[in-house]
N, C-alpha and C positions, 0 to 999 in steps of 0.2 A: 423220655418217660418212656422205663420196661416196664411190660406188665405182660406174667406169665400166662401164657394162654389167649393174648389176643388175637393172634391169628384166627382164632374161632368166630363164628358170627356172635353167638349168644356170650361171648366174653368182651367182645370189642368195645373197647371206652366209647365212651359218646358226652359229649357237652349239651345242657341245657342252652336257652337260647341267648340268655347271659352271662352264660361262661361262670355261675355261680355254682352250679351242679356238676356234677360226674359223674356217671355210672360207668363201673366195671361189672360185666356178668350182672351177680343178683346184688351186688354191694354200691349201696349210696355214698358221696362225698360232698362234702359242701365246703367254701370257704368263706372267710368274714373280709371287709375292706380292712380290716385292721391288723390281720396277719399275713392277707393272702396265700395261706397255706390251706390245702383240702384237709380236712379231717373227716372220719367214718362217720356216717350215721346210723345207731343202732335200729331196725328196722323190727316191727314186732312180727314179721312174716319173713319167708326163706323161699324168694324167687328164683327162676334160673338166668331172668334177664330183665332189666328196666329201660324203659324207652320215653322219653320227652316228648311231649306234645311241641309246636312248633313256638307257643307262647310262653312253654315253660311254665303253665301253671297244673300241669297236669300229668301226670306217671304212668303208665300202664306195667303193672306188674306181672310177668309171665312166668306162668309153670302149671303145676298140677290143678290150682286154683287160681286163674287168672283173674285180676281186679282193676279199676280204678280207683286212683287216688288223686284229692288235690292236693298242691303243696303250699303250705302255710310256711310261712316266715315269718319269725320274730325278729326284733330291732337286731339286736346282735349276731345276726346271722344265722342260729339255730333254726332247723328246718324239722318241720314235724309233717308226715303225709296222713292224711284223713281218708277214710274211706268214703267210697262213694259207690250209691246201690248197686247191686248187679254183682253174679258170677257169669263169668265168661267160660267157664270150663279148664279141661286141659288144654295146653297149647304149647307147641313147640318152640315157638317163635312170633312177633307180632309187630307191627307199625302205626303209628297215629298216619290217619290220611287226611284229605282236605275235606273241608266241610263239615268238621264232624262225626266222622267215623273211623274205625279201627280194623285192620287188618289182622287176621290171627291164621298163623299155618298149624292144622290139623295134622297134615302129612307131607310127606315131600312135594306132591301133585293136588293137594285138596287145600285151598286156602279158601277162609270165608271173610266176610265183609259185612260188619255189625255196627250199628249206631252205638253212639254214645251210651243210648238209653239199654242196649242190648238186644234190640230188634233186629233180627236177622234180615238184613239188605239183600244178601246174595252169596253165591259160591265162584269162586275162581279156580278152574282147572286148567293145569298146565301140561303141555303136551312138548315136542321135540321142536328143535330150530325154532324158540319162541313162540311158538302156537300157543293159544290160549282159547278157552270158551269161559265165558261169564251168566251165568243163569241168578234167576229170582224163582222166587216159590209158586209165584202164577204160570211158569213154562215160558218166559219169555228169554231170550238169550242173545249174546252177543259174541261175535270172535272176530279174531285179527285179520280173518281173511278168507271172505264168504265163496270163493271158490277153488280155495285150497283146500284137501284133505284136511277134515278137521282134529280138533285135539279129543274130543270127547263124541261119544254117539247116544242115541236114543234108544231106552227099551220100555215097551208099550205095556202096562198091566194085562191088556187081551191080545199082547203076542209077545208072550217072555222069552222067545226063543232067536228072535230077530234083534240086530242092532242097526237103527235107522242112521242115516246120516241128517245133518241138520238142514240139508236142503230141503229137504219134505217138508219140514215146519216153517220155514225161510218167511213165506209169506205173510203168514199170520203173528207169528211168535218172535220174529226178528226185531231187533229194536238196537238200531246204532247207537252208541253213547250210552248205553243203559245203564253202568254202573256209576258214572257221573251223574246219570238225570235220577237216578236213584238217592244218590249221597245228598244231590240238592236238594230233593224235595223233603229226605226225611230233617236235613237241616233247617229248613221253611216249614216244616209241618205246624200244622196249628189244628185247633179244634174242628173248623170249619170246615178242614180238607183233611181227615186223618190216614186217607187209604191212598194219598198221591194219585186222584185222579187226570193224571198230565196223558196217561196210557188209556185208550180204548178198551171194552171189556173184550176178553175172548172167549170163544166158544169154546167147549171143551175139546179136548185133543183128541179125545177116544172116538169122538163123532165125524173127525177129520176122513175124508177119503184119501189114503194113503198107498192107492197103488200107481204105481206110475205109467203112463203111457210109453211105450216103445217106438223109438225113435233111430233110423238108420238112415246115413247117408249111402246110397246105393252106389251109386259111380258119378265122376267126374269126367267129363270129355270135352275135347276140343270142339267148337263152334266151327261149322264147316267153313272155310276160306277165312277166320279168324282169329288168328292165332293170340290174340290179346281178350280173347271170349270165352267162356266154359259153359256148358249145359250141367247142371247140377241137378241129379234125382234122389229125390227123399223120399221113404215110405215110413207110414206113422201107423201104429196099431193100437186098439183098445184093449187093455191087457185084462184079463180075468183074475179074481182073487185068487190065492193059493189055496187049495183044500185044506190047508193046517191052517188056514187064520180063520177065527172064529169071533173076532171083535164085531159089534155094530158097525163101525167103521170101514172094516173090509171086507163085507158083504157086496158090494156093489163093484161093478168093474169100470176102469179108469175114465173111459172116454177120451176124448183127445180134441186139443183147443189151439190157437193161436200157436202156428208153427212160424218159428225164426231160424232165418240161415245166417251165418256171420263168417267173413273172411278176415283172417288174422284178429279175430277176437270183434271186427267190429259190424255190426247190423246192415245187411245189405238186401234182404228181402224180407217178406213178410205176408203169410196169408191165414186167416182171408185178407186180402186187400180192404184198407181203409179208407172209403170213398169221401169221407167229410171228416174235418176235425172233430177228435174226441173230447169231450167235456170233460171234465175232473169227476172221478164219483162222488156221488153225495147219496144220502138214504143212510138205511140201516145196511148191515152186513150183505143179510138175506135178499135183500133188492139189489145191493150192486153186483152180487153174484149172478143172480136171475138174468140179468141184465146183460154181464159179461157171456153169460151161456150162450145168449139169444142173438149176440152180436160175433164170438169167434168162433164156432164149430168148424170141423175139421171134416168128420165122417159121414155127417147126414143120415143117420140108422145103420152104415155099414159097420165093419170090426175093423178094416183096413184100409187104405187108399194110398195110393203112389203118386207124389206132386214131381213136376218138371220146372225148374226155375232155368230159363232162358237167357243168353245173353248177357251172362255175372263176368263182370270186368276182372281182369289179372292187373297186378302189379307188375314192374318192372323187376327183372331178377336176371342171373346168370344161369346157363345151362345147368341143367342138374340140382337147383335150390328148388325148395318148395314152399309152397303158397298151404297154411292150413284152413280147412274150412270145417265148421262145427254148425250143428243145429240141435233146437232142442223145442218142446211144445210142455204143455199144461193139461191137468188132468181135469176132472168136472169143477173139483174144487180148489183150482189153478195153484193146486200143487205141481211144480215144474218136473220132467223128466230128469234124467240124467243125460249129460250132454254128450253127444256121439262127435267125435272130432275124425277127419279124413284128410292126409294132405295129398294135394296135386304135385307132382314135380314138374317142371318146365323142362321139355327134351333140348330146348335151344333156347339162346341167349334171347329176351324180351325186352327189346329196348323203347323205353315209354318216353316222350319228352314231359317234363315235369313244368305246371304253370301255377301260375298264384293269383288269387282274386281277393279284392277288396271292396268290401260293399257298406259305403259308411251312410248311416242313415242320422241326419242333425234335422231335428223338428224345433223350431225358434218360431216359426209363425202357425197359427191356427185359423180356422175359418171365423173362429169367434174370438177377439182380437185377447179378449179377457186371459185369456191362457196363454198368451206372448210369453216366450222365451227371450232370455237376450242372446247367449253364447252356444246352443246346442249345433248350430250349423256352422261354428268356427271349430265345435269339437270334429264333424265329418271333412270338412274340408282340409282339417290340419293334421288330419291321420293319415290322409291319403298322400297329402303333398309329403310326406316325412319318409312314410314307411314304402311307398312307390319305387323312390330311386335305390334305397338302398338295399331293398329286396333283388332289384335288376344288379344291382352292384356285388351281390355272393355270386354271380355267374350259375346258379343253380338250377336257376328258370329260364324256357325258351322265350316266354312270355309273361309280363305282369300287368293284370290287369285291374282298372279300380274304376268304379263307380259310385259317385255322392248321390244320394237322394234326398234333397233338401227343402223345405221351404224355412224361407227370411222375411225380415221386413226393415223399414227403414222409416226414419221423421225425415218429412220433405222438407223445403224451406217454408212451407207455413205451419211447420210443426205439426201436421197431420201424416198417421201412419201411413204409409204406403209398402204393397207388396212387391219384393225382389221376386222370389221363386215361391212357388207351391206345387212341388213336384212330391213330397212326402207324402203320396196318398196310401193308403191302404190296398187299393188294386195293385200301384206301381211298385212297392216292396216286394207284394206277391210274386209278380209279373218278374223280378228280376232273378227271385230264388227260383221260379220256374225254370229259366234259362241254366240254373247250374244245376237243375235237378235233371236237364233233359225232355221237360216238359211244355217246354215255351221255346220262343226262337227270338233271339236277338234285335232281328230287323222289324218285328211285331214289339218294341217296344215304343213308348210314346217319346215324341221328339224331345221332349226336354232330358229325357235320361241319356247323357251321353256316358258313354265307355270309352275310358283311355287306354285302349287294347283291344284286344277281342274276346267278347263274352262270349262263354259256350256251356257246355255240360262237364262239369268234374269230373275228375278221374283219380283215381285209387292214388295215383303220385302226387295229385294236385294238393296245394294249401289255399283253404278259403277263411278271412278275415273278416267277421263281420261287427259293426259298431251301431249301435243303435242308440242317439242320444235323444232324449225326450221327457215328457211327465211318465211316472209310472205310478200305478194305483194298484193295489192288494185289496180285495174284499174277501167277506169275514169266512167263507167258504174255501179260501184257499188260493181262489183263481188271481192271476196276475194279469195286466192290462198295461202294454205301452199305448201312447197316443200317437195316430198321424196327424197328418194337417189336417184333413178332413172327418172329424168329428162331429161336424152339423154347427149350426149358429144356434145358440143357448143365450138367453136372456140374462142369467145369471152363471158364474161360474162354479158351478156344483154338477157332480158325478151323479149322471143318471142311469138308469136302464137304456135310454137313446144312446146316451155316449158311449156306454160300454159296448153297448151292440156294432157300432162303428169303429170301436176300439180294436187293435191287435192283441190276441190275449194269449196266454201260452201255449195254450194248447192251438192256435191256430200256426204259432212258431215252429210247434213240433210235426206238424201236418206238412210244412211248408218244406221242413230239412229233411224229412222224411229219406224223401228217395235223392239227396245230395250226396253224392259218392265219392267224397273226397277223403284222402288218407288222412290228412291234418286238418282238424277243423278249431277255430277258434270265435266266440261269440263273449264281447262285452257289451255289458247292457250298464248305460249310465242313465240310473234314472232310480227315483225314491221307491225303496220297499223291493229293490229289485231281485234280490235273494229269493223271495218268492214266487219267482216266476220257473225255479229249479224246485223249492222246497215243498211248494204247493201242492195239497192234497197229501199232506204226511208221507210225501216222498222217501223213499229208502233205499240208498245207493244199492242195488245188486241186479241178477236176475228174475225180477218180480214180474214180468207181464205187464205193469202197470200203465197209467196213461199218462200224459202230461211230458211237457219237455224236461223235467229231470230225470224219468227212465228212458228219455231219446237221447240225452245226453250220456247216460250210460251208458247206453246199448251203439252208440256210435263213437262213444271216444271224443264227445265235443268237449273242450274245454270252457268253459261258460265263468266269466268275470263278472261279478253284479257288485255295482259301484256302494250298494249297503246293504245290509242286514235287512230282513224280512220287517222289522219293525223300526227301520232307521230310514233317515234322510240323505237326499245326494243336495249337495249344494254347487252351485254358479260363483265363481270370484270374480271381482271385480279387476282386481292386479292383474291376473293371468288371462282375463276373458275367455275361459272355458271353465267345464266342469273340472271339479278338483280330478276324478281319477282321468278322464281324457288328458290333462296338462301333465301327470303324473307318469303316466304310461308314456306320450308322445314326448315330452319337450326333454322332463327329467331320466324317463328313462329310457329312450333312445338316442334323443339329439345329444344331450350330456353325457350318455352312456353309464347313469349311475346304478341303471339296471344288470351291469355287470358286476356282480359280485356274489354269484354262488356258483365256480370261482371266479375271479376275474382273471379273465384267460385273452381278452380281445374279443370273446364271442358271447353273444345275448340270445341265451335259449329261450323257446317259448315259454316254456313254463317258470324259467327264470325270470323273464319278462312279466309275468301275468303276477307272479309272488311279488317281485317288486311294489306292483301298484297298490297290493294292498296294506304293505309294510307304510309306503309314503304318504297316503290321503290322510291318515289322521295327523302327520306331521305338518301337511300343508293346511290343514284346517285350522292347527294351532297358530301355526306364522298368520294366516291369514286375519285370525283374530286379535293376533296383538299389533299387527302391522299399524303404523299410523299414517296420517294422510286422507284429504277429502274423498278419495276413492279406494278406502280399503275395506276390509269385511268379506262375508261371503253372504249369499243370499239364496234362496229357496221359497218354493211353493209347500206348504204343507196342508193334507187332504186331513179334515175333521172326519174321523172315522164314523162316529156317530152322526152328522149333520149332514155329511158328504159336501159340505161347502170347504171353500180353501182360503186359504189368505197368504199374503208373501210375509217374509220377515227376513230380518237382518241381522248377521251375530252382534256389529258395532252398535247397534241402537237397546243392547240388550234383552231382544225380544225371546229370545231361547237362550238355555245355558245346558250344560251338560249333553250336546246332541252332536260330539266327535261322531262323523262320518267312518264309518268301517266295512270297506270292503268284504267280500265273501268270494272264494275262488272255488271253485269246484270242477275238480279233474280227477278223472279216472283212468287214467293212462300207466301203464305199469313199464313201458319201454324207455332206454333213455331219453333226455331231454334234447328235442332234434334243435337244429341252431334256427333261428329267425334271422336275425343281422350279424355281420361282423361292426365293431366299434369304428 
């Protein structure tokens, strides 16, 4: 078929989902079953273009008076378009989006997203190189790359002569997936929640102190007699507001808090030092801000200060290659400073030995037998047994060290439970990570923790892979916990404050991993609700200076694979005798080589491996539920969020439905996916 002008966006032909309607520009054609020929439908309006909804029940008439119509079809194929309420105004083009929204083009760079009831959801601004910014009426925004130059800038009513970058407003107003979340909210809007209360209340943007502190890396010098270490000196200054700014929010100087130093985009140092794990922020915005200011001051009443970071490790590299360092801090309202970058040139080749460390924690046995799992210990031992020889076979590592931290049980000949190991305690997990951080010594580890290889401080050329397979629990405040062996003896299988005090929180993990200086880090958490380990506390991926494991993962570039979404469950399989995620990664992904699929080239990258796990687990769940035989199906422990009691359910007994396990991958690395193993 030849259509005049069909190469134009507004005249390009399009069909309805059932292929009974055809739109060409502003003309509508329909066909009947009897003739199979298209005939033109006479319209009572003159649009520039007509587009169909996915279900073919609505059309959007685009032009000077953009409107919605419902499609009414008579028995013989005749079509009538019935107008729906609302005038969407003048638009050059448009389209239907998911969840009952339309996208309207007002100009070449300005797009509006509206609900079908004509409520403005937000505006989409397009920039160069596929950059974009989406904003809503409340001032919230999302953008494609939070660390690049943005497609849009902010002009404030109290400071109209300056264009402000989105980084200034990021902590309070940046909302990941904002457009999708707003569309979902409007699609499911009810009379009881007309305002989409998924988002917290924002303070007035004009009250925000927008003056940024000044941060500079003054010098980077080699440490004496240590060619693989440098001394980094950073100056921080509290900046006074410009005399030309008269807004209320601009009358205070910036202050300076929470200095962070990065090497090649990975956090290596932070001041003030954090002495104990940070709990997630709770309370009002004012209470949280006041608490943060008291914990993170840098200047202590002075206007500026100079900070020296000693013994910062360098990665290996060729002569004349560079290692980029960067630093930033925050003002009194947690507005980030501009990031200061400074390269350090290697004057001579720096050869570093690469090492890999596997730390696998599997907690099948607990102090209270009611909590026992069946196969968590198998997950830990299987990961080390499979991955250790394959990492050695790559030839990239001088040493591959594995540590299994497990607790397990069996039934003796009298049918009584008997402990095999009980090493998976909270203290032992911390002790191993302390060795990797350089804060502990391998020779001080308990006798039960045997390392295959040499456990030592991890360095910038090293790989660290951590697996934690156990029970997981997320509380209502967004705090996540994994359970060690020593959770105490309890008469009932119930999550109590005493149990959580003995558990390992996401804040504990963040604190213990803070000083691990490996260049590549992977953490797999095979437990119920494990995505809450990252997402807890309303985590936003970006340089926010927030607390918790999510922020630590972003700052250090840790790839975290959680076996389940925050509201989801993790299963053990009778047929595989492992957790579903552990089996997918180790057996299917590595042993069977199925993770080599992006592309299929004989090499399995780290990101490729983890992504395969997210895709394979739902398939394994469905396979196990349909498998026949006495030991079929999958099993888990479910915690009731209201009573905090738990119960064991098994899929083959019909105890649960629609509980397909869905892993979540959190990866903020930008460089090329590094190889993990060869097939």
